[in-house]
VOBA-708401 format. One line per field, with one value per residue (C-alpha): residue number from 1; residue in three letters; x, y, z. Coordinates in Angstrom, 3 decimals. Each point is the difference from the previous one (the first is absolute). Layout:
BEGIN
k: NUM / ...
r: ALA / ...
east: X / ...
north: Y / ...
up: Z / ...
// end
This chain:
BEGIN
k: 1 / 2 / 3 / 4 / 5 / 6 / 7 / 8 / 9 / 10 / 11 / 12 / 13 / 14 / 15 / 16 / 17 / 18 / 19 / 20 / 21 / 22 / 23 / 24 / 25 / 26 / 27 / 28 / 29 / 30 / 31 / 32 / 33 / 34 / 35 / 36 / 37 / 38 / 39 / 40 / 41 / 42 / 43 / 44 / 45 / 46 / 47 / 48 / 49 / 50 / 51 / 52 / 53 / 54 / 55 / 56 / 57 / 58 / 59 / 60 / 61 / 62 / 63 / 64 / 65 / 66 / 67 / 68 / 69 / 70 / 71 / 72 / 73 / 74 / 75 / 76 / 77 / 78 / 79 / 80 / 81 / 82 / 83 / 84 / 85 / 86 / 87 / 88 / 89 / 90 / 91 / 92 / 93 / 94 / 95 / 96 / 97 / 98 / 99 / 100 / 101 / 102 / 103 / 104 / 105 / 106 / 107 / 108 / 109 / 110 / 111 / 112 / 113 / 114 / 115 / 116 / 117 / 118 / 119 / 120 / 121 / 122 / 123 / 124 / 125 / 126 / 127 / 128 / 129 / 130 / 131 / 132 / 133 / 134 / 135 / 136 / 137 / 138 / 139 / 140 / 141 / 142 / 143 / 144 / 145 / 146 / 147 / 148 / 149 / 150 / 151 / 152 / 153 / 154 / 155 / 156 / 157 / 158 / 159 / 160 / 161 / 162 / 163 / 164 / 165 / 166 / 167 / 168 / 169 / 170 / 171 / 172 / 173 / 174 / 175 / 176 / 177 / 178 / 179 / 180 / 181 / 182 / 183 / 184 / 185 / 186 / 187 / 188 / 189 / 190 / 191 / 192 / 193 / 194 / 195 / 196 / 197 / 198 / 199 / 200 / 201 / 202 / 203 / 204 / 205 / 206 / 207 / 208 / 209 / 210 / 211 / 212 / 213 / 214 / 215 / 216 / 217 / 218 / 219 / 220 / 221 / 222 / 223 / 224 / 225 / 226 / 227 / 228 / 229 / 230 / 231 / 232 / 233 / 234 / 235 / 236 / 237 / 238 / 239 / 240 / 241 / 242 / 243 / 244 / 245 / 246 / 247 / 248 / 249 / 250 / 251 / 252 / 253 / 254 / 255 / 256 / 257 / 258 / 259 / 260 / 261 / 262 / 263 / 264 / 265 / 266 / 267 / 268 / 269 / 270 / 271 / 272 / 273 / 274 / 275 / 276 / 277 / 278 / 279 / 280 / 281 / 282 / 283 / 284 / 285 / 286 / 287 / 288 / 289 / 290 / 291 / 292 / 293 / 294 / 295 / 296 / 297 / 298 / 299 / 300 / 301 / 302 / 303 / 304 / 305 / 306 / 307 / 308 / 309 / 310 / 311 / 312 / 313 / 314 / 315 / 316 / 317 / 318 / 319 / 320 / 321 / 322 / 323 / 324 / 325 / 326 / 327 / 328 / 329 / 330 / 331 / 332 / 333 / 334 / 335 / 336 / 337 / 338 / 339 / 340 / 341 / 342 / 343 / 344 / 345 / 346 / 347 / 348 / 349 / 350 / 351 / 352 / 353 / 354 / 355 / 356 / 357 / 358 / 359 / 360 / 361 / 362 / 363 / 364 / 365 / 366 / 367 / 368 / 369 / 370 / 371 / 372 / 373 / 374 / 375 / 376 / 377 / 378 / 379 / 380 / 381 / 382 / 383 / 384 / 385 / 386 / 387 / 388 / 389 / 390 / 391 / 392 / 393 / 394 / 395 / 396 / 397 / 398 / 399 / 400 / 401 / 402 / 403 / 404 / 405 / 406 / 407 / 408 / 409 / 410 / 411 / 412 / 413 / 414 / 415 / 416
r: MET / ARG / THR / ARG / THR / ARG / TRP / PRO / THR / ARG / ALA / LEU / ALA / LEU / ALA / VAL / ALA / SER / VAL / VAL / GLY / ALA / SER / CYS / ALA / THR / PHE / ALA / PRO / ASN / VAL / ASP / GLY / MET / TYR / ALA / ALA / GLY / PRO / PRO / ALA / PRO / ARG / ALA / HIS / GLY / THR / PRO / ALA / LEU / VAL / LEU / ILE / GLY / ASP / ILE / GLY / VAL / PRO / ARG / GLY / ASP / ASP / THR / VAL / ARG / ILE / ALA / ASP / ARG / VAL / ALA / SER / GLU / LEU / ALA / ASN / ALA / PRO / GLY / ALA / PRO / VAL / VAL / VAL / LEU / GLY / ASP / VAL / PHE / TYR / ILE / ILE / GLY / LEU / VAL / GLY / ALA / CYS / PRO / SER / THR / PRO / GLY / ALA / SER / MET / PHE / GLY / CYS / GLU / ASP / GLU / ALA / GLY / ALA / PRO / GLU / ASP / GLN / LEU / GLU / GLY / VAL / LEU / GLY / PRO / TYR / ARG / ARG / ALA / LEU / ALA / HIS / ASN / PRO / VAL / ILE / ALA / ILE / GLY / GLY / ASN / HIS / ASP / TYR / TYR / GLY / GLY / GLU / LYS / ALA / VAL / ARG / ASN / GLN / CYS / GLU / LEU / ILE / PRO / LYS / ALA / GLY / THR / GLY / TRP / HIS / TYR / PHE / ALA / LYS / GLY / CYS / GLU / LEU / GLY / ASP / ALA / ASN / PRO / VAL / ALA / THR / ILE / ASP / LEU / GLY / ASP / VAL / VAL / VAL / PHE / ALA / VAL / ASP / SER / GLU / PRO / MET / ILE / ARG / ASP / ALA / ALA / PHE / ARG / ARG / ARG / THR / ILE / GLU / ALA / LEU / ARG / ALA / GLY / ILE / PHE / ARG / VAL / ARG / THR / GLN / LYS / PRO / ASP / ALA / TRP / ARG / LEU / VAL / ALA / THR / HIS / HIS / PRO / LEU / GLU / THR / GLN / GLY / SER / HIS / ASN / GLY / ALA / THR / LYS / ALA / THR / GLY / VAL / LEU / LYS / ASP / ILE / TYR / TRP / LEU / ARG / LYS / THR / ALA / LEU / PHE / PRO / LEU / PHE / LEU / PRO / LEU / GLU / LEU / TRP / LEU / GLY / ALA / GLN / ASP / PRO / TYR / GLU / LEU / ARG / SER / ARG / ALA / TYR / ARG / PRO / GLY / LEU / TYR / ALA / LEU / VAL / GLU / GLN / GLN / PRO / ILE / ASP / ALA / PHE / VAL / SER / GLY / HIS / ALA / LEU / VAL / PRO / GLN / HIS / LEU / ARG / ILE / ASP / HIS / PRO / GLY / VAL / GLY / THR / GLN / ILE / VAL / SER / GLY / ALA / GLY / ALA / ASN / ARG / SER / PRO / VAL / GLN / ARG / TYR / GLY / LEU / ASP / PHE / LEU / TRP / LEU / ASN / ARG / LEU / ALA / ARG / ALA / VAL / GLY / LEU / ARG / ASP / ALA / LEU / PRO / ALA / PRO / LYS / HIS / GLU / MET / GLU / PHE / GLY / LEU / GLY / GLY / GLU / ILE / ASP / ALA / PRO / ASP / LEU / SER / GLY / TYR / GLY / PHE / ALA / VAL / LEU / THR / PRO / GLU / GLY / GLY / GLU / LEU / VAL / VAL / ASP / TYR / VAL / ASP / PRO / TRP / ARG / GLU / GLY / PRO / VAL / TYR / THR / ALA / ARG / VAL / GLY / ARG
east: 0.424 / 2.426 / -1.444 / 2.730 / -0.597 / 2.746 / -1.849 / 1.621 / 2.795 / -2.602 / -3.417 / 0.277 / 0.879 / -2.551 / -2.705 / 1.478 / -0.244 / -3.142 / -1.484 / 1.463 / -1.883 / 3.148 / 0.696 / 3.539 / 1.408 / 3.256 / -1.784 / -2.323 / 1.396 / 1.571 / -1.159 / 3.007 / -0.825 / -3.930 / -2.276 / -3.851 / -3.407 / -0.877 / 0.678 / 0.238 / -2.594 / 0.499 / 1.485 / -1.106 / -0.367 / -1.475 / 2.043 / 1.885 / -1.165 / 2.704 / 2.992 / 0.391 / 3.894 / 1.191 / 3.062 / 2.570 / 2.334 / 2.871 / 2.096 / 0.465 / 1.938 / -0.717 / -2.838 / -1.605 / 0.219 / -1.568 / -2.570 / -1.171 / 0.421 / -2.249 / -2.653 / 0.103 / -0.165 / -3.256 / -1.498 / 1.174 / -3.698 / -1.378 / 1.490 / -0.913 / -0.435 / 1.942 / 2.580 / -1.017 / 3.125 / -1.738 / 2.693 / 3.345 / 1.275 / 3.415 / 1.579 / 1.418 / -0.369 / -1.998 / 1.373 / 2.928 / 2.803 / 2.157 / 2.649 / 3.498 / 0.726 / -3.718 / -0.517 / -3.789 / -1.154 / -0.184 / 1.149 / 0.182 / 2.808 / 0.852 / -2.134 / 2.543 / 2.106 / -2.571 / -0.242 / -2.647 / -3.361 / -0.432 / 2.223 / -1.685 / -3.086 / 1.345 / 1.755 / -3.846 / -2.791 / 2.631 / -0.659 / -3.802 / 0.546 / 1.617 / -1.889 / -3.582 / -0.204 / -3.493 / -1.297 / -0.107 / 1.512 / -2.330 / 2.008 / -1.561 / 1.978 / 1.466 / 1.250 / 3.858 / -0.792 / -0.793 / 3.308 / 2.292 / -2.232 / -1.227 / 3.177 / -0.815 / -4.209 / 1.145 / 2.191 / -2.338 / -2.747 / 1.949 / 2.298 / -2.666 / -2.583 / 2.495 / 1.473 / -2.429 / -2.938 / -3.483 / 2.000 / -1.517 / 1.176 / -2.744 / 1.121 / -1.075 / 1.976 / 0.143 / -3.111 / -1.970 / -0.714 / -2.061 / -2.888 / 0.494 / 1.141 / -1.041 / 0.949 / -2.843 / 1.663 / -2.526 / 0.928 / -3.615 / -0.721 / 2.077 / 0.288 / 2.801 / -0.466 / 3.638 / 0.938 / 3.284 / -0.423 / 3.478 / -1.511 / -3.158 / 1.364 / 2.195 / -2.840 / -3.831 / -1.106 / 1.389 / -1.237 / -3.474 / -0.022 / 1.175 / -2.474 / -2.848 / 1.383 / 0.327 / -3.606 / -1.342 / 2.217 / -1.375 / -3.572 / 0.468 / 1.795 / -2.929 / -2.865 / 1.313 / 2.622 / -1.954 / 1.450 / 3.524 / 2.601 / 0.548 / 3.565 / 1.658 / 4.008 / 2.133 / 3.172 / -0.979 / -2.115 / -2.786 / 0.702 / 3.612 / 1.740 / 3.432 / 3.228 / -2.225 / -2.144 / 2.746 / 1.165 / 3.477 / 2.238 / 0.601 / -3.383 / -1.301 / 1.747 / -1.139 / -3.550 / 0.188 / 1.440 / -2.441 / -1.579 / 3.130 / 1.301 / -2.913 / 0.232 / 3.550 / 2.072 / -2.150 / 3.296 / 1.947 / -1.952 / -1.738 / 2.382 / -0.325 / -3.604 / -0.078 / 2.461 / -1.460 / -3.601 / -1.950 / 0.534 / -1.499 / -3.627 / -0.462 / 1.772 / -2.501 / 0.573 / -0.892 / -2.836 / -1.533 / 0.918 / -2.176 / -3.273 / -1.002 / 0.817 / -1.508 / -3.199 / -0.257 / -0.009 / -2.960 / -1.696 / 1.157 / 1.347 / 2.819 / 1.171 / 3.760 / 2.542 / 3.696 / 3.058 / 3.844 / 2.141 / -0.331 / 3.217 / -2.242 / -2.759 / -2.749 / -3.935 / -2.135 / -3.600 / -1.828 / -3.155 / -1.405 / -2.827 / 1.480 / 3.114 / 0.825 / 3.446 / 3.567 / 2.013 / 3.871 / 2.663 / 3.349 / 2.750 / 1.209 / 3.747 / 0.266 / -1.890 / -0.806 / -1.416 / -3.928 / -1.475 / -2.984 / -1.409 / 0.877 / -0.792 / -2.995 / 2.516 / -1.069 / -3.509 / -1.242 / -1.722 / -1.934 / -0.785 / -1.125 / -2.448 / -1.519 / -0.744 / -1.252 / 2.732 / 1.208 / -0.016 / 1.214 / 3.358 / -0.442 / 0.182 / -2.299 / 1.010 / 2.248 / 1.836 / 3.159 / -0.977 / 3.172 / 3.311 / 4.202 / 2.099 / 3.403 / 3.525 / -1.221 / 2.096 / -2.574 / 2.300 / -2.852 / -1.063 / 1.177 / -2.415 / 0.041 / -3.345 / -2.751 / -4.011 / -1.579 / -4.005 / -2.460 / -3.294 / -1.583 / -4.117 / -1.313 / 3.658 / 3.395 / 2.661 / 3.171 / 3.279 / 2.952 / 2.979 / 3.392 / 2.728 / 1.884 / -2.810 / -1.667 / -4.041 / -1.457 / 0.970 / -3.659 / -3.210 / -2.985 / -3.867 / -1.569 / -3.716 / -2.229
north: -12.894 / -1.114 / -2.291 / -1.357 / -2.415 / -2.214 / -3.242 / -3.274 / 0.196 / 1.484 / -1.229 / -2.811 / 1.661 / 2.329 / -3.096 / -1.171 / 3.550 / 0.238 / -3.364 / 0.313 / 3.800 / 2.770 / 1.826 / -0.414 / 3.029 / -1.485 / -2.369 / 1.707 / 0.504 / 3.601 / 1.961 / 1.599 / 0.822 / 1.388 / -1.570 / 0.091 / -1.452 / 0.670 / 1.927 / 4.236 / 2.019 / 2.807 / 2.488 / 3.700 / 2.276 / 3.172 / 2.747 / -1.585 / 1.296 / -0.497 / -2.399 / -2.063 / -0.541 / -1.447 / -0.847 / 2.400 / 1.121 / -1.603 / 1.620 / -1.904 / 2.186 / -0.476 / -2.692 / 3.201 / 2.052 / -2.449 / -0.639 / 3.437 / 0.685 / -2.882 / 1.594 / 3.225 / -1.547 / -2.086 / 3.315 / 2.138 / 0.736 / 0.380 / 3.486 / 0.597 / -3.975 / -0.803 / -2.909 / -1.321 / -1.533 / -2.540 / -0.022 / -0.416 / 3.203 / -0.770 / -2.985 / -0.698 / 2.119 / 2.919 / 3.046 / 0.138 / 1.036 / -2.182 / -1.859 / 0.278 / -3.213 / -0.131 / 3.066 / 0.919 / -2.759 / -0.189 / -2.826 / -1.610 / 1.242 / 2.686 / 3.212 / 1.324 / 0.668 / 0.038 / 3.507 / 2.088 / -1.184 / 1.822 / -2.077 / -3.295 / 1.812 / 0.605 / -3.312 / -1.387 / 2.512 / 2.093 / -2.340 / 0.397 / 3.919 / 0.644 / -2.789 / 1.183 / 4.122 / -0.334 / -3.060 / 0.538 / -2.415 / -0.880 / -2.434 / -1.576 / -1.247 / -3.568 / -1.858 / 0.519 / 3.990 / -0.360 / -1.940 / 3.260 / 1.338 / 3.751 / 0.993 / -1.847 / 0.994 / 3.327 / 0.258 / -1.636 / 2.283 / 3.054 / -1.636 / -1.897 / 3.011 / 2.537 / -2.818 / 0.864 / 2.112 / -1.411 / -2.730 / -1.542 / -2.269 / -1.366 / -1.736 / 0.240 / 3.089 / 1.470 / 0.991 / -2.502 / -0.163 / -0.776 / 2.357 / -0.836 / -3.256 / -0.049 / 1.762 / -0.033 / 0.256 / 0.757 / -0.895 / 0.703 / -3.566 / -1.528 / 0.764 / -1.138 / -0.012 / -0.086 / -1.174 / -0.917 / -3.665 / -0.150 / 2.009 / -1.621 / -3.503 / 1.161 / 2.313 / -1.043 / 3.477 / 1.032 / -2.403 / -0.128 / 4.355 / -1.161 / -2.576 / 2.750 / 2.674 / -2.833 / -0.787 / 3.754 / 0.729 / -2.998 / 0.451 / 3.683 / -1.347 / -2.651 / 2.623 / 3.347 / -2.029 / -3.642 / -0.767 / 0.888 / -2.801 / -0.341 / -1.223 / -0.214 / 0.391 / -1.376 / -1.445 / -3.299 / -2.180 / -1.588 / -3.032 / -0.964 / -3.408 / 1.643 / -0.206 / 1.712 / -3.183 / -2.799 / 0.117 / 0.046 / -2.907 / 2.575 / 1.383 / -3.521 / -1.372 / 3.113 / -0.804 / -3.220 / 0.051 / 3.307 / -1.740 / -1.096 / 3.535 / 1.237 / -2.418 / -1.874 / 2.533 / 2.763 / 2.093 / -0.861 / 1.681 / 2.734 / 2.646 / -0.570 / 0.286 / 3.014 / 1.676 / -1.056 / -0.494 / -2.838 / 0.376 / -3.489 / -0.510 / -3.111 / 1.799 / 0.649 / 4.120 / -0.278 / -2.353 / 2.798 / 2.812 / -2.395 / -0.833 / 3.728 / 0.689 / -2.531 / 0.728 / 3.717 / -0.835 / -2.773 / 3.653 / 2.214 / -2.395 / 1.468 / -1.331 / -0.907 / -0.033 / 1.305 / -0.771 / -0.199 / -2.118 / -3.362 / 0.572 / -2.012 / 1.805 / -2.157 / -0.176 / -1.880 / -0.368 / 0.048 / -2.087 / 2.971 / 2.184 / 3.118 / -0.082 / -2.622 / 1.284 / 0.315 / 1.342 / 0.010 / 1.959 / -0.034 / -0.576 / 3.158 / -0.678 / -3.368 / -3.343 / -3.480 / -3.421 / -0.339 / -2.773 / -1.602 / -2.586 / -0.778 / 2.862 / -0.528 / -0.171 / -3.723 / 0.226 / 2.585 / 2.141 / -2.965 / -1.056 / 3.561 / -0.012 / -3.571 / 1.562 / 2.934 / 2.527 / 0.823 / 3.764 / -0.682 / -1.647 / 1.607 / -2.940 / 1.202 / -2.238 / 1.302 / -1.166 / 1.563 / 0.774 / 1.427 / 0.416 / 0.783 / -1.749 / 1.711 / -1.814 / -1.493 / -1.583 / 0.975 / 2.378 / 1.937 / 1.235 / 2.009 / -0.881 / 4.005 / 1.691 / 2.422 / 0.043 / 2.420 / 0.431 / 1.522 / 0.224 / -1.184 / -0.060 / -2.420 / -1.465 / 1.271 / -1.488 / -1.264 / 0.151 / -1.930 / 1.429 / -1.552 / 3.225 / -2.603 / -1.513 / 1.523 / 1.057 / -1.581 / -3.261 / -0.774 / 1.491 / 0.065 / 1.620 / 0.622 / 0.315 / 1.322
up: -20.933 / 2.214 / 2.770 / 2.487 / 3.079 / 2.012 / 0.684 / -0.225 / 3.027 / 2.464 / -1.731 / 2.632 / 3.007 / -0.592 / -0.150 / 2.957 / 2.087 / -1.290 / 1.413 / 3.542 / -0.329 / 0.560 / -3.513 / 0.967 / -2.360 / -0.365 / -1.841 / -2.370 / -3.330 / -1.156 / -3.669 / -0.476 / -3.243 / -1.210 / 1.139 / -1.427 / 0.508 / -3.336 / -3.212 / 0.481 / -0.877 / -2.732 / 1.298 / 0.534 / -2.776 / 2.007 / 2.144 / 3.176 / 3.087 / 2.401 / 0.566 / 2.824 / 1.161 / 3.034 / 2.009 / -2.107 / 2.717 / -1.123 / -3.298 / -2.505 / -2.041 / -3.842 / 0.909 / 2.366 / -3.223 / -1.993 / 2.044 / 0.357 / -3.599 / -0.489 / 2.493 / -2.266 / -2.883 / 1.158 / 1.035 / -2.881 / -1.143 / 3.757 / 1.073 / 3.606 / 0.764 / 3.394 / 0.594 / 3.306 / 2.275 / 1.859 / 2.977 / 0.437 / -1.472 / 1.704 / 1.048 / 2.491 / 2.698 / -1.506 / -1.361 / 2.273 / -2.285 / -2.142 / 0.919 / -1.448 / -1.113 / -1.766 / -1.618 / 0.367 / 2.033 / 3.670 / 1.884 / 3.288 / 2.189 / -2.308 / 1.956 / 1.703 / -3.038 / -2.291 / -3.092 / -0.338 / -0.100 / -3.459 / -1.545 / 0.850 / -1.300 / -2.909 / -1.058 / 0.963 / -1.393 / -2.230 / -3.175 / 0.705 / -0.123 / -3.155 / -1.677 / 1.331 / -1.033 / -0.131 / 2.246 / 3.790 / 2.191 / 3.637 / 2.326 / 2.835 / 2.985 / 0.742 / 2.941 / -1.397 / -0.622 / 4.332 / 0.936 / -0.201 / 2.652 / 0.800 / -2.228 / -2.956 / 0.078 / 0.576 / -3.020 / -2.432 / 1.494 / -1.318 / -2.984 / -1.795 / -0.660 / -1.314 / -2.126 / -2.879 / -0.900 / 1.622 / 1.784 / 3.214 / 2.669 / 1.836 / 3.326 / 4.070 / 1.132 / -3.513 / -2.141 / 2.278 / 3.525 / 2.878 / -1.190 / -3.767 / -0.771 / -3.569 / -2.905 / -2.818 / -3.192 / -2.565 / -3.925 / -1.593 / -0.671 / 2.505 / 3.836 / 2.227 / 3.182 / 1.907 / 3.538 / 1.895 / 0.690 / 1.817 / 3.243 / -0.615 / 0.876 / 3.034 / 1.247 / 0.758 / 0.926 / -3.510 / -1.977 / 1.628 / -1.084 / -3.312 / -1.020 / 1.726 / -2.691 / -2.515 / 0.734 / -0.415 / -3.073 / -2.055 / 0.817 / -0.771 / -3.650 / -0.286 / 0.435 / -2.044 / -2.945 / -0.012 / -3.570 / 1.202 / 0.761 / 3.623 / 1.106 / 3.097 / 0.354 / 2.678 / -0.014 / 1.540 / -1.864 / 0.972 / -1.828 / -1.851 / -0.995 / 0.052 / 2.176 / 3.005 / 0.129 / -0.354 / -3.494 / 0.511 / 2.035 / 3.014 / -0.094 / -0.252 / 2.847 / 2.110 / -1.352 / 1.132 / 3.207 / 1.422 / 2.587 / 1.562 / -0.582 / 2.229 / 2.534 / 0.955 / -2.141 / 1.073 / 1.955 / -2.844 / -2.622 / 2.057 / -0.268 / -4.124 / 0.077 / 2.230 / -2.750 / -2.918 / 0.702 / -1.167 / -4.009 / -1.156 / -0.535 / 2.197 / 2.982 / 2.821 / 0.347 / -4.041 / 0.301 / 2.345 / -2.521 / -2.702 / 1.692 / 0.356 / -3.614 / -1.364 / 2.195 / -1.418 / -3.226 / 0.463 / 1.215 / -2.269 / -3.074 / -2.310 / -3.340 / 1.009 / 2.555 / -1.129 / 1.783 / -0.001 / 2.513 / -1.670 / -2.590 / -3.004 / -2.302 / 0.775 / -0.946 / 2.202 / 0.255 / 3.341 / 0.613 / 2.375 / -0.453 / 0.533 / -1.952 / -2.844 / -1.251 / 1.699 / -2.205 / 1.017 / -0.953 / 1.840 / -2.147 / -0.688 / 1.180 / 1.423 / -0.966 / 1.466 / -0.895 / 0.107 / 1.032 / -1.745 / 2.825 / 3.477 / 1.450 / 2.750 / 3.434 / 1.314 / -2.363 / 2.635 / -2.641 / -1.163 / 3.380 / 0.814 / -2.681 / 0.191 / 3.649 / -0.793 / 1.427 / -3.801 / 1.476 / 3.281 / -1.016 / -2.702 / -2.640 / -2.893 / -3.271 / -2.769 / -3.041 / -1.259 / -3.778 / -1.175 / 1.615 / -1.452 / 2.491 / 0.625 / 0.428 / -3.994 / -2.563 / -2.928 / -2.305 / -1.116 / 3.565 / 2.448 / 2.899 / 0.811 / -0.913 / 0.795 / -0.869 / -2.313 / 0.490 / -2.364 / 0.115 / -2.683 / -0.486 / 2.954 / 0.572 / 1.302 / -1.668 / 1.557 / -2.064 / 2.029 / -1.714 / -0.191 / -0.873 / -1.847 / -2.329 / -2.649 / 0.934 / 2.988 / 1.277 / 1.148 / -0.072 / 2.628 / -0.247 / 3.101 / -0.190 / 2.555
// end
């Protein structure tokens, strides 16, 4: 196993930052290859229940084909097992059509001269449709899928379910809405509750309706199928240590000046925040999204929270009575570094736990057991990846797969 960290040039700065009580994400060491807290568990040998992959929305040509073919290979003995796309199905402003200069991808400023949405869909999802003859794709809305407005959402609602047999797109305004904000995907031994986290972050009323529907759904499954593995699938994770929590230089600076952005620089950043929404877990609106979910699962426990958004395959252990595992699988088309330490913004998480406000901020203790960072210089790792979930006896086995490497790059086993 190859474990990589970059301590020498920034360790002193990190120590100084810790002493003065600030996280200073820009000083924290990145892990640009693979980080593993310990040796991998034995890989799965049973029949997979599903594959998790997120943020696939940029067509990468032969690379996309290779990723889709590897997903199909992992599911070769599991006909019917779905591929769950954990949001950001289309970058960068949803399914609005392809720019002539960048076939298959939507970019800022291209909507007036864009090509057909069908062409963009083909560039992103065509390789999966061709590779997965016996496995449906079930996609969940992500923040980028909304940036094209009603036009993009309408195209996604209409075109994704038509792209393959048994395909679905679960997002507010599509197969989800105020009356039915949760989709229950019953796979027998595994039950997935799919919710749309972007409108949950933006709309408090929709967030409350979603949490209440989740409460009823989890309770029903716990009562009727107590042995089934229960997963909640969203785009935005509860916890992450990737670019959306300061792992790159740019996002580290934005994190370090967050309170300045909310005060003196507020007029400058307000238009961007209104358009993009709060996409990082330390931001105020995300801190409003997460406590309700933590409170819910404390009452109705689940086995894992599974999400995309962060462009790093990660396995995080959470010290919380309702959910002990966060699986992040958002490296379907983009990659970012991952950060091992320094993500506790201004040490507020530690302070919250010390004064009994763990759930109010929220601030449960969590540790990264595995991360596969992008922008890497390891020749045997691509940084792209997905997760294969297989129930085996009393464990749920999570194989993290890099399509450029034989076998799983890491295996974790989730217990009850």
